[in-house]
C-alpha positions in Angstrom: 10.0 30.6 -11.0 11.0 27.1 -11.7 14.8 27.6 -11.5 14.9 27.1 -7.8 12.6 24.1 -7.6 15.5 21.7 -6.9 16.9 23.9 -4.1 16.5 22.6 -0.6 13.6 24.0 1.5 14.8 26.6 4.0 13.0 28.4 6.8 15.2 31.4 7.6 18.6 29.7 8.1 17.3 26.2 8.9 16.8 23.3 6.6 13.1 22.3 6.2 13.8 18.9 7.8 15.1 20.6 10.9 11.7 22.2 11.3 10.3 18.7 11.5 12.4 18.1 14.6 10.9 21.2 16.2 7.3 20.1 15.5 7.0 17.6 18.5 8.3 20.3 20.8 5.6 22.7 19.6 2.8 20.2 19.7 3.7 18.5 23.0 5.6 20.9 25.2 8.0 19.2 27.7 11.7 19.4 28.5 12.4 16.1 26.7 10.8 17.1 23.4 12.6 20.5 23.7 16.0 18.6 24.1 15.1 16.4 21.1 14.2 19.5 19.0 17.4 21.3 19.9 19.5 18.2 19.1 17.7 17.8 15.8 18.3 21.5 14.8 22.0 21.2 15.8 22.3 18.0 13.8 20.8 19.4 10.7 22.8 22.6 11.0 26.1 20.7 11.4 25.4 18.5 8.3 24.3 21.5 6.3 27.5 23.3 7.4 29.5 20.4 5.8 27.4 20.9 2.6 25.4 17.7 3.0 21.7 16.9 3.0 20.1 13.9 4.9 20.0 11.6 1.8 23.6 12.6 0.9 24.6 11.8 4.5 23.0 8.4 4.3 24.8 7.7 1.0 28.1 8.8 2.6 27.5 6.5 5.6 26.5 3.6 3.4 29.7 4.1 1.3 31.8 4.2 4.5 30.2 1.0 5.8 30.3 -1.0 2.6 33.5 0.2 1.1 34.5 0.5 -2.5 33.3 -3.0 -3.5 29.8 -2.9 -5.1 28.8 -6.5 -5.5 25.4 -5.8 -7.0 26.9 -4.0 -10.0 27.9 -6.2 -12.9 31.6 -6.3 -13.7 31.2 -4.5 -17.0 29.4 -1.6 -15.4 31.8 -1.0 -12.5 33.9 2.2 -12.5 37.5 1.2 -12.6 39.3 4.4 -11.7 36.8 5.9 -9.3 
């Protein structure tokens, strides 16, 4: 029962966060919200195909923008060979 508590939430094949993108299209039906929902589902499907979640994607983008230098980490705690 508790062994899958850390697994991401899925509804059929979609990530649970992708269902949040569909919610505005269900509540307020228009072509614009439908396009936003389809874009959201495609976005979440693509990043899950790469094996990422939304927080992992943000960490990856932050690492790409900032680079290897981590100025907030003290010198004695920096990873030298990573």
